[in-house]
VODREN-327429 format. One line per 3 residues: number of its first residue (from 0); for each residue x, z negated, y negated of N, C-alpha, C. Coordinates in steps of 0.001 Angstrom, whole numbers, always signed. Example, Ala and Ser with C-alpha at 12.3 -4.5 7.8 and 13.67 -1.06 7.14 Angstrom:
BEGIN
0) +13190,-7800,+5690,+12300,-7800,+4500,+13200,-7800,+3300 | +12850,-7080,+2250,+13670,-7140,+1060,+12900,-7870,-30
# end
This chain:
BEGIN
0) +43890,-158497,-48517,+43714,-159937,-48395,+44866,-160535,-47599 | +45011,-161847,-47647,+46015,-162544,-46859,+45367,-163097,-45598 | +46078,-163008,-44483,+45525,-163471,-43215,+46649,-163912,-42306
3) +46361,-164876,-41448,+47282,-165260,-40392,+46847,-164620,-39088 | +47787,-164039,-38347,+47492,-163429,-37049,+48230,-164209,-35975 | +47472,-164709,-35001,+48046,-165458,-33887,+47956,-164601,-32634
6) +49113,-164250,-32070,+49158,-163379,-30902,+49597,-161983,-31297 | +50767,-161581,-30836,+51323,-160275,-31209,+51537,-159396,-29988 | +50574,-159456,-29070,+50620,-158601,-27890,+50199,-157182,-28223
9) +49705,-156466,-27209,+49335,-155057,-27406,+48258,-154889,-28469 | +47324,-155823,-28532,+46259,-155725,-29524,+46673,-156345,-30851 | +47069,-157616,-30812,+47390,-158326,-32047,+48535,-157698,-32820
12) +49550,-157218,-32105,+50679,-156597,-32778,+50293,-155340,-33527 | +49496,-154486,-32871,+49071,-153244,-33521,+48052,-153494,-34630 | +47208,-154512,-34451,+46262,-154851,-35516,+47010,-155327,-36758
15) +48060,-156102,-36539,+48884,-156555,-37660,+49493,-155371,-38398 | +50017,-154413,-37654,+50610,-153226,-38280,+49563,-152458,-39088 | +48366,-152303,-38526,+47321,-151555,-39236,+46929,-152269,-40529
18) +46838,-153599,-40472,+46510,-154367,-41675,+47606,-154219,-42725 | +48843,-154333,-42296,+49953,-154239,-43239,+50067,-152843,-43845 | +49771,-151823,-43060,+49819,-150456,-43576,+48811,-150234,-44699
21) +47750,-151040,-44703,+46727,-150918,-45743,+46928,-151940,-46867 | +48070,-152595,-46881,+48405,-153477,-47980,+48043,-154937,-47826 | +47530,-155343,-46678,+47193,-156743,-46465,+48464,-157560,-46218
24) +48435,-158806,-46636,+49547,-159726,-46451,+49282,-160530,-45184 | +50011,-160236,-44106,+49746,-160865,-42811,+50922,-161752,-42413 | +50643,-163023,-42235,+51603,-163965,-41674,+51311,-164069,-40184
27) +52336,-164230,-39368,+52137,-164106,-37928,+52782,-165239,-37136 | +52154,-165521,-35978,+52722,-166479,-35032,+52430,-165994,-33621 | +53446,-166084,-32754,+53297,-165718,-31354,+54103,-166704,-30515
30) +53550,-167135,-29397,+54233,-168143,-28584,+55557,-167627,-28031 | +55740,-166307,-28052,+56984,-165719,-27572,+58127,-165809,-28566 | +57885,-166428,-29709,+58950,-166613,-30687,+58972,-165575,-31785
33) +58097,-164576,-31696,+58037,-163562,-32747,+57153,-164049,-33888 | +57266,-163413,-35028,+56382,-163715,-36134,+57087,-164392,-37290 | +56331,-164579,-38360,+56884,-165221,-39555,+56914,-166732,-39425
36) +56170,-167263,-38467,+56079,-168713,-38277,+56475,-169091,-36858 | +57006,-170301,-36719,+57407,-170780,-35404,+56385,-171672,-34735 | +55269,-171926,-35424,+54215,-172772,-34881,+52936,-172507,-35661
39) +51817,-172981,-35123,+50563,-172853,-35858,+50622,-173644,-37163 | +51255,-174809,-37125,+51359,-175617,-38340,+52133,-174875,-39417 | +53219,-174225,-39030,+54013,-173471,-40001,+53235,-172267,-40517
42) +52459,-171639,-39632,+51643,-170507,-40058,+50647,-170935,-41127 | +49973,-172055,-40900,+48994,-172554,-41867,+49671,-172845,-43208 | +50883,-173372,-43158,+51615,-173666,-44391,+51948,-172394,-45169
45) +52098,-171278,-44479,+52456,-170020,-45129,+51259,-169347,-45799 | +50064,-169837,-45533,+48853,-169209,-46057,+48331,-169961,-47279 | +47790,-169197,-48219,+47169,-169787,-49409,+45710,-170111,-49115
48) +45238,-171230,-49635,+43835,-171610,-49457,+42948,-170747,-50366 | +41737,-170431,-49909,+41176,-170685,-48579,+41784,-169739,-47547 | +42110,-170262,-46403,+42854,-169522,-45384,+41932,-168820,-44389
51) +42483,-167773,-43776,+41799,-167077,-42683,+42827,-166850,-41581 | +42518,-167316,-40378,+43426,-167176,-39238,+42706,-166433,-38122 | +43293,-165323,-37688,+42686,-164456,-36663,+43432,-164668,-35353
54) +42724,-165047,-34286,+43313,-165266,-32967,+43147,-164022,-32107 | +44265,-163492,-31577,+44230,-162412,-30598,+45022,-162871,-29376 | +44466,-163876,-28689,+45111,-164497,-27542,+44112,-164554,-26393
57) +44587,-164829,-25173,+43673,-164825,-24025,+42524,-165819,-24179 | +41374,-165442,-23638,+40214,-166328,-23653,+40467,-167526,-22745 | +39619,-168529,-22877,+39743,-169719,-22043,+40620,-170770,-22692
60) +41485,-171410,-21896,+42290,-172530,-22386,+43190,-172168,-23569 | +43863,-170995,-23566,+44711,-170685,-24727,+43926,-170673,-26037 | +42747,-170069,-26029,+41925,-170042,-27240,+41401,-171428,-27578
63) +40960,-172164,-26564,+40433,-173520,-26782,+41492,-174409,-27438 | +42708,-174350,-26910,+43775,-175190,-27447,+44143,-174786,-28869 | +44186,-173468,-29122,+44531,-172995,-30467,+43473,-173401,-31482
66) +42202,-173267,-31107,+41122,-173651,-32024,+41183,-175146,-32322 | +41356,-175955,-31277,+41426,-177406,-31488,+42582,-177776,-32418 | +43736,-177127,-32219,+44882,-177427,-33073,+44623,-176980,-34510
69) +44017,-175815,-34674,+43744,-175307,-36018,+42736,-176175,-36754 | +41771,-176737,-36039,+40786,-177596,-36696,+41438,-178842,-37292 | +42591,-179213,-36733,+43318,-180341,-37281,+44285,-179958,-38394
72) +44475,-178655,-38599,+45428,-178170,-39602,+44754,-177545,-40816 | +43611,-176912,-40583,+42922,-176211,-41663,+42049,-177162,-42476 | +41504,-176642,-43569,+40692,-177458,-44471,+39320,-176824,-44667
75) +38438,-177565,-45274,+37099,-177073,-45559,+37190,-175771,-46357 | +36402,-174776,-45945,+36409,-173480,-46614,+37278,-172446,-45944 | +38140,-172881,-45008,+38963,-171937,-44247,+38121,-171282,-43147
78) +38657,-170210,-42564,+37925,-169464,-41537,+38830,-169189,-40349 | +38287,-169393,-39146,+38953,-168999,-37897,+38202,-167807,-37322 | +38949,-166786,-36896,+38357,-165622,-36240,+38893,-165557,-34815
81) +38013,-165526,-33842,+38416,-165341,-32447,+38162,-163885,-32084 | +39244,-163108,-31972,+39125,-161692,-31632,+39349,-161405,-30162 | +39506,-162451,-29342,+39684,-162243,-27913,+38348,-162058,-27211
84) +38401,-161922,-25904,+37177,-161701,-25121,+36613,-163026,-24611 | +36282,-163914,-25525,+35720,-165210,-25143,+34268,-165076,-24701 | +33859,-166013,-23854,+32449,-166096,-23491,+31645,-166498,-24725
87) +30533,-165829,-24954,+29777,-166080,-26184,+29252,-167511,-26281 | +29021,-168157,-25141,+28593,-169559,-25162,+29724,-170443,-25698 | +30957,-170138,-25319,+32091,-170884,-25851,+32212,-170668,-27359
90) +31946,-169458,-27805,+32029,-169161,-29236,+30973,-169933,-30020 | +29779,-170030,-29473,+28735,-170816,-30132,+29145,-172279,-30237 | +29698,-172809,-29155,+30124,-174212,-29151,+31257,-174446,-30151
93) +32223,-173538,-30171,+33356,-173696,-31094,+32912,-173555,-32545 | +31954,-172651,-32792,+31454,-172484,-34160,+30799,-173763,-34654 | +30038,-174421,-33773,+29385,-175675,-34153,+30425,-176754,-34433
96) +31457,-176793,-33621,+32526,-177779,-33807,+33272,-177528,-35110 | +33575,-176247,-35387,+34260,-175901,-36640,+33389,-176261,-37839 | +32094,-176057,-37699,+31172,-176369,-38788,+31189,-177832,-39171
99) +31452,-178710,-38200,+31536,-180146,-38489,+32705,-180464,-39418 | +33693,-179557,-39432,+34863,-179723,-40305,+34727,-178909,-41593 | +33592,-178227,-41754,+33423,-177368,-42915,+34232,-176089,-42833
102) +34630,-175716,-41620,+35451,-174524,-41396,+34580,-173422,-40795 | +34676,-172224,-41343,+33918,-171097,-40830,+34488,-170607,-39513 | +33617,-170056,-38659,+34059,-169552,-37356,+33394,-168206,-37111
105) +34216,-167191,-36851,+33732,-165834,-36619,+34165,-165382,-35237 | +33222,-164905,-34428,+33567,-164320,-33133,+33529,-162803,-33275 | +34671,-162198,-33027,+34816,-160754,-33240,+35130,-160050,-31934
108) +34180,-159276,-31448,+34451,-158407,-30312,+35258,-157221,-30802 | +36397,-156966,-30172,+37310,-155914,-30613,+37512,-154915,-29482 | +37251,-153648,-29743,+37482,-152595,-28759,+38338,-151510,-29383
111) +39252,-150998,-28616,+40128,-149948,-29130,+41413,-149835,-28344 | +41773,-150929,-27665,+42945,-150899,-26809,+44211,-150504,-27548 | +45110,-149854,-26829,+46400,-149483,-27392,+46294,-148346,-28395
114) +45125,-147702,-28470,+44931,-146582,-29403,+44427,-147042,-30762 | +44106,-148328,-30887,+43489,-148818,-32114,+44350,-148669,-33350 | +45662,-148796,-33210,+46542,-148668,-34374,+46326,-147326,-35056
117) +46169,-146288,-34268,+46020,-144941,-34820,+44591,-144626,-35239 | +43614,-144933,-34376,+42251,-144481,-34646,+41314,-145587,-35106 | +41777,-146840,-35050,+40949,-147957,-35497,+40280,-148684,-34341
120) +39739,-149843,-34658,+39107,-150719,-33670,+37622,-150874,-33987 | +36793,-150703,-32973,+35379,-151003,-33139,+35232,-152526,-33171 | +34583,-153036,-34209,+34447,-154478,-34389,+32986,-154899,-34368
123) +32653,-155821,-33456,+31315,-156385,-33321,+31431,-157852,-33699 | +30955,-158236,-34866,+31274,-159542,-35433,+30046,-160439,-35509 | +30220,-161690,-35096,+29167,-162694,-35202,+29627,-163863,-36040
126) +28691,-164511,-36745,+29048,-165667,-37560,+28172,-165783,-38786 | +28376,-166848,-39541,+27622,-167053,-40771,+28029,-166025,-41826 | +27082,-165692,-42711,+27309,-164634,-43692,+28543,-164865,-44548
129) +28740,-166113,-45030,+29854,-166361,-45938,+31198,-166244,-45228 | +31256,-166674,-43968,+32502,-166574,-43208,+32853,-165114,-42940 | +31849,-164326,-42571,+32092,-162902,-42317,+32486,-162188,-43604
132) +31864,-162555,-44709,+32203,-161928,-45988,+33664,-162151,-46348 | +34181,-163320,-45993,+35572,-163637,-46297,+36529,-162665,-45620 | +36224,-162268,-44388,+37157,-161419,-43637,+36769,-159940,-43656
135) +35719,-159605,-44383,+35247,-158225,-44407,+36335,-157228,-44808 | +37191,-157514,-45823,+38226,-156540,-46169,+39150,-156200,-44991 | +39501,-157212,-44204,+40347,-156966,-43039,+39599,-156147,-41984
138) +38315,-156468,-41775,+37513,-155730,-40797,+37377,-154269,-41178 | +37201,-154017,-42463,+37037,-152634,-42918,+38328,-151846,-42778 | +39467,-152522,-42842,+40746,-151855,-42585,+40934,-151589,-41104
141) +40622,-152560,-40286,+40855,-152430,-38848,+39942,-151400,-38196 | +38712,-151298,-38673,+37732,-150407,-38044,+37803,-149002,-38624 | +37469,-147989,-37821,+37293,-146655,-38390,+35987,-146624,-39177
144) +35726,-145545,-39870,+34486,-145411,-40635,+33281,-145633,-39715 | +32373,-146497,-40141,+31145,-146821,-39399,+31418,-147533,-38070 | +32617,-148139,-37924,+32957,-148800,-36676,+32943,-150313,-36744
147) +32347,-150871,-37816,+32287,-152328,-37979,+30864,-152742,-38320 | +30399,-153830,-37673,+29077,-154366,-37998,+29051,-155868,-37794 | +28355,-156549,-38710,+28048,-157971,-38539,+26754,-158001,-37737
150) +26866,-158264,-36434,+25735,-158045,-35534,+24789,-159229,-35423 | +25187,-160415,-35930,+24293,-161556,-35835,+25012,-162870,-36047 | +24372,-163994,-35735,+24965,-165322,-35927,+26056,-165610,-34910
153) +26564,-166810,-34948,+27662,-167194,-34061,+27338,-166896,-32596 | +28270,-166270,-31929,+28109,-165885,-30531,+27671,-164455,-30350 | +27015,-163876,-31353,+26464,-162524,-31208,+27561,-161479,-31047
156) +28687,-161666,-31751,+29765,-160697,-31650,+30323,-160616,-30241 | +30594,-161753,-29641,+31129,-161756,-28283,+30058,-161410,-27252 | +28806,-161666,-27564,+27732,-161245,-26666,+27677,-159720,-26590
159) +27712,-159079,-27750,+27666,-157610,-27784,+28904,-157020,-27111 | +30065,-157633,-27328,+31290,-157148,-26674,+31208,-157319,-25169 | +30589,-158404,-24705,+30396,-158624,-23275,+29584,-157495,-22661
162) +28465,-157156,-23298,+27623,-156076,-22783,+28364,-154744,-22876 | +29083,-154533,-23968,+29912,-153329,-24134,+30842,-153151,-22933 | +31520,-154235,-22533,+32457,-154129,-21419,+31744,-153966,-20088
165) +30543,-154545,-19961,+29763,-154317,-18758,+29394,-152848,-18617 | +28995,-152225,-19711,+28692,-150788,-19697,+29944,-149993,-19343 | +31070,-150421,-19885,+32348,-149761,-19580,+32613,-149767,-18077
168) +32330,-150892,-17414,+32510,-150969,-15962,+31699,-149866,-15272 | +30434,-149738,-15685,+29567,-148749,-15050,+30033,-147322,-15290 | +30452,-147025,-16509,+30938,-145682,-16825,+32191,-145343,-16016
171) +33116,-146282,-15971,+34348,-146043,-15225,+34059,-145814,-13747 | +33141,-146605,-13194,+32826,-146458,-11777,+32160,-145116,-11486 | +31307,-144655,-12390,+30661,-143350,-12193,+31701,-142234,-12159
174) +32646,-142273,-13100,+33721,-141280,-13067,+34524,-141405,-11769 | +34846,-142647,-11385,+35654,-142872,-10192,+34977,-142295,-8948 | +33672,-142522,-8804,+32962,-142040,-7619,+32861,-140516,-7614
177) +32589,-139943,-8774,+32488,-138490,-8844,+33798,-137808,-8504 | +34886,-138333,-9039,+36182,-137710,-8761,+36638,-137986,-7333 | +36228,-139113,-6749,+36557,-139321,-5342,+35832,-138302,-4460
180) +34570,-138015,-4792,+33831,-137010,-4023,+34544,-135665,-4085 | +34996,-135286,-5281,+35726,-134017,-5404,+37082,-134079,-4701 | +37702,-135252,-4693,+38986,-135448,-4003,+38853,-135132,-2513
183) +37706,-135486,-1928,+37473,-135261,-499,+36719,-133959,-218 | +36573,-133114,-1214,+35819,-131873,-1050,+36530,-130895,-116 | +35743,-129990,+455,+36332,-128912,+1265,+37047,-127873,+401
186) +36816,-127936,-916,+37413,-126955,-1823,+38747,-127467,-2378 | +39674,-126582,-2674,+40963,-126979,-3254,+40833,-127218,-4759 | +40165,-128292,-5120,+39852,-128541,-6526,+41032,-129166,-7264
189) +41268,-128682,-8462,+42298,-129244,-9338,+41608,-130248,-10261 | +41733,-131514,-9941,+41019,-132551,-10686,+41507,-132649,-12124 | +42773,-132376,-12355,+43292,-132367,-13724,+42594,-131281,-14537
192) +42455,-130107,-13959,+41798,-128998,-14659,+40323,-129310,-14919 | +39653,-129876,-13934,+38223,-130173,-14075,+37996,-131240,-15138 | +38802,-132298,-15106,+38661,-133319,-16153,+38938,-132735,-17523
195) +39800,-131721,-17566,+40112,-131074,-18833,+38952,-130277,-19398 | +38317,-129466,-18562,+37228,-128628,-19088,+35988,-129452,-19393 | +35807,-130567,-18685,+34645,-131415,-18957,+34713,-132068,-20334
198) +35867,-132044,-20946,+35994,-132625,-22282,+35311,-131783,-23359 | +34949,-130534,-23015,+34434,-129612,-24025,+33045,-129105,-23645 | +32040,-129553,-24362,+30683,-129058,-24169,+29894,-129745,-23076
201) +30559,-130492,-22190,+29866,-131141,-21081,+29099,-132372,-21553 | +27975,-132647,-20892,+27200,-133839,-21252,+27887,-135126,-20788 | +28915,-135031,-19937,+29619,-136232,-19501,+30952,-136402,-20244
204) +31160,-135623,-21290,+32401,-135790,-22048,+32391,-137146,-22757 | +33566,-137746,-22870,+33704,-139052,-23516,+35178,-139344,-23721 | +35448,-140426,-24456,+36837,-140853,-24633,+37436,-141298,-23306
207) +36639,-141957,-22457,+37135,-142349,-21147,+37565,-141132,-20336 | +36809,-140053,-20431,+37171,-138832,-19714,+38472,-138255,-20269 | +38646,-138321,-21565,+39892,-137853,-22159,+41073,-138668,-21641
210) +40875,-139978,-21519,+41941,-140829,-20995,+42220,-140535,-19516 | +41175,-140219,-18755,+41363,-139850,-17355,+42175,-138564,-17249 | +41861,-137606,-18107,+42618,-136355,-18110,+44086,-136629,-18425
213) +44350,-137542,-19366,+45728,-137911,-19681,+46419,-138504,-18458 | +45681,-139325,-17696,+46256,-139926,-16492,+46620,-138852,-15472 | +45726,-137864,-15294,+46024,-136766,-14372,+47225,-135952,-14854
216) +47331,-135746,-16161,+48466,-135018,-16721,+49774,-135751,-16418 | +49730,-137065,-16508,+50947,-137861,-16330,+51276,-138116,-14865 | +50228,-138322,-14035,+50436,-138773,-12660,+50165,-137696,-11615
219) +49564,-136585,-12029,+49170,-135574,-11063,+47744,-135794,-10593 | +47135,-134750,-10040,+45722,-134800,-9676,+45412,-135777,-8550 | +46414,-136197,-7805,+46181,-137132,-6706,+46534,-138566,-7080
222) +47060,-138792,-8261,+47403,-140141,-8741,+48221,-140910,-7705 | +49204,-140211,-7126,+49970,-140791,-6024,+50687,-142079,-6383 | +51061,-142247,-7633,+51866,-143399,-8029,+51044,-144620,-8422
225) +49718,-144510,-8351,+48849,-145606,-8777,+48174,-146237,-7567 | +48277,-147549,-7445,+47602,-148267,-6365,+46130,-148455,-6725 | +45254,-148290,-5758,+43822,-148428,-5999,+43374,-149871,-6029
228) +43900,-150635,-6968,+43598,-152054,-7126,+43094,-152249,-8540 | +41845,-152700,-8679,+41227,-152784,-10009,+40857,-154228,-10321 | +41456,-154771,-11370,+41153,-156129,-11806,+39898,-156149,-12678
231) +39392,-157343,-12944,+38345,-157505,-13956,+38728,-158719,-14791 | +38380,-158663,-16081,+38812,-159721,-17002,+37707,-160704,-17356 | +36567,-160630,-16665,+35536,-161642,-16850,+34247,-161164,-17470
234) +34335,-160167,-18373,+33132,-159788,-19109,+32057,-159182,-18208 | +32471,-158453,-17170,+31495,-157900,-16235,+30729,-158994,-15513 | +31431,-160030,-15112,+30791,-161159,-14438,+29814,-161860,-15379
237) +30247,-162067,-16634,+29370,-162733,-17595,+28131,-161897,-17878 | +28314,-160572,-17937,+27170,-159691,-18181,+26137,-159844,-17074 | +26606,-159873,-15832,+25692,-160000,-14702,+25037,-161378,-14686
240) +25804,-162417,-15014,+25228,-163762,-15086,+24119,-163820,-16127 | +24360,-163218,-17289,+23336,-163190,-18334,+22125,-162384,-17880 | +22370,-161288,-17153,+21260,-160485,-16640,+20405,-161292,-15666
243) +21057,-162079,-14822,+20326,-162929,-13881,+19517,-163988,-14633 | +20149,-164610,-15635,+19481,-165673,-16383,+18271,-165167,-17155 | +18309,-163894,-17573,+17215,-163331,-18353,+16325,-162396,-17531
246) +16609,-162311,-16219,+15828,-161471,-15301,+15793,-160011,-15753 | +16925,-159529,-16238,+17055,-158122,-16630,+17873,-157409,-15555 | +17332,-156388,-14885,+18084,-155713,-13829,+19241,-154875,-14391
249) +20435,-155097,-13847,+21609,-154304,-14225,+22340,-153862,-12953 | +21689,-153065,-12112,+22284,-152719,-10816,+23565,-151902,-10919 | +23676,-151032,-11907,+24874,-150204,-12027,+26087,-151064,-12372
252) +25919,-151961,-13335,+27023,-152830,-13737,+27412,-153748,-12588 | +26424,-154281,-11870,+26715,-155152,-10727,+27480,-154396,-9649 | +27039,-153193,-9338,+27718,-152399,-8311,+29146,-152069,-8733
255) +29349,-151800,-10018,+30687,-151489,-10511,+31617,-152680,-10374 | +31101,-153886,-10652,+31926,-155079,-10501,+32278,-155301,-9035 | +31292,-155139,-8139,+31560,-155354,-6721,+32541,-154313,-6181
258) +32516,-153100,-6743,+33482,-152082,-6337,+34899,-152520,-6696 | +35045,-153201,-7835,+36359,-153719,-8204,+36817,-154792,-7214 | +35883,-155643,-6800,+36232,-156646,-5798,+36737,-155962,-4518
261) +36024,-154921,-4094,+36387,-154217,-2859,+37774,-153600,-2953 | +38148,-153153,-4147,+39435,-152472,-4300,+40612,-153403,-4031 | +40387,-154708,-4063,+41485,-155665,-3928,+41673,-156151,-2502
264) +40875,-155658,-1580,+40927,-156152,-212,+41700,-155184,+679 | +42850,-155651,+1189,+43617,-154821,+2127,+42846,-154670,+3441 | +42149,-155726,+3839,+41363,-155694,+5074,+39896,-155889,+4710
267) +39063,-154924,+5045,+37641,-155010,+4754,+36947,-155652,+5949 | +36823,-156969,+5917,+36260,-157680,+7050,+34797,-157326,+7269 | +34071,-157055,+6163,+32663,-156674,+6302,+32526,-155401,+7130
270) +33441,-154455,+6934,+33396,-153220,+7720,+33709,-153501,+9184 | +34600,-154444,+9429,+34889,-154826,+10807,+33641,-155403,+11485 | +32920,-156266,+10730,+31698,-156867,+11270,+30668,-155790,+11590
273) +30483,-154843,+10664,+29504,-153770,+10880,+29880,-152919,+12088 | +31168,-152597,+12233,+31614,-151794,+13372,+31393,-152543,+14684 | +31694,-153846,+14678,+31504,-154645,+15889,+30029,-154717,+16277
276) +29144,-154873,+15294,+27715,-154940,+15578,+27195,-153625,+16146 | +27640,-152494,+15572,+27204,-151190,+16094,+27640,-151020,+17543 | +28839,-151513,+17848,+29329,-151427,+19219,+28508,-152302,+20155
279) +28107,-153497,+19674,+27387,-154437,+20510,+25967,-153974,+20820 | +25249,-153496,+19777,+23846,-153162,+20052,+23633,-151720,+20494 | +24584,-150850,+20183,+24355,-149445,+20527,+25450,-148803,+21343
282) +26481,-149573,+21639,+27579,-149010,+22407,+28391,-147981,+21634 | +28269,-147991,+20309,+29019,-147033,+19493,+30513,-147333,+19541 | +31317,-146296,+19508,+32764,-146445,+19633,+33339,-147241,+18466
285) +34349,-148026,+18782,+35077,-148797,+17777,+36478,-148221,+17660 | +36915,-147978,+16438,+38251,-147440,+16216,+39260,-148578,+16160 | +40213,-148585,+17078,+41202,-149648,+17140,+42179,-149535,+15968
288) +42799,-150662,+15624,+43761,-150681,+14520,+44891,-149702,+14777 | +45411,-149645,+16003,+46519,-148753,+16321,+46127,-147295,+16111 | +44874,-146971,+16452,+44383,-145601,+16287,+44298,-145241,+14819
291) +43818,-146188,+14005,+43706,-145925,+12568,+45072,-145665,+11940 | +46081,-146415,+12408,+47429,-146211,+11880,+47999,-144877,+12328 | +47653,-144467,+13533,+48188,-143211,+14065,+47526,-141997,+13433
294) +46300,-142150,+12956,+45559,-141034,+12358,+45052,-141442,+10966 | +45968,-141584,+10015,+45543,-141987,+8657,+44796,-140866,+7961 | +44138,-141237,+6864,+43443,-140252,+6031,+44473,-139214,+5555
297) +44276,-137911,+5898,+45264,-136889,+5527,+45436,-136725,+4042 | +44468,-137185,+3255,+44600,-137065,+1808,+45374,-138245,+1222
# end
């Protein structure tokens, strides 16, 4: 099929290559000047009606602006696909707005990262049946076997992707805590070796574990070259907000998100408060800043 791809970053660029390798005709636009088109208007002109335009750009204002511009360029019967990590409420709102123009709107949760070009992308798609049917050939190319599903109406695709990423937070944190415990063990453990053997036959084996083993192979078992600073891209926060709104307990995901917050603090003021309180009510010793610098963690 013919499709327009907006955004040629790590995801969009590789998705374009995968589509083209399977014979799809992909016209492209990227704000960095790459692509077959120099603007969204030019991209739309390069496509035959009925058109399909897939967005792989950051959520929030970039997606909002692109959708608004496309609604003024596309025609009734065309389809917009948002493959970024948008909030599902925004996707529902945009789908309703697109519907007023007779334009289909599909929210596609995409997972696969930089490995998707080779092994495919898991696709969680939301939208009206006819709009999803239009882009099904592209979805079947992008996804590995059994890795694509039309999960529900508008918003459902990004909702499922939101929960997917919330689970990812929890899984990553569990691995992180377990390996930190082994890092501080009294035993001379080779974390690279342990992550390697856990890939075979263990109940905790997973693709994330395979990626961790790759990191140890590249960086060494102590990961000396990596700073312990962990960002979050929003989906974990949205997952917890939805859990609060629906009164569904998600303590593991919440704890994983808060652990990411903690990783970004050079000074843990909460720990200072706790130490000061212990000193005040119990006379417990307080470790001075100079002492901490003089006796750092030997690991």
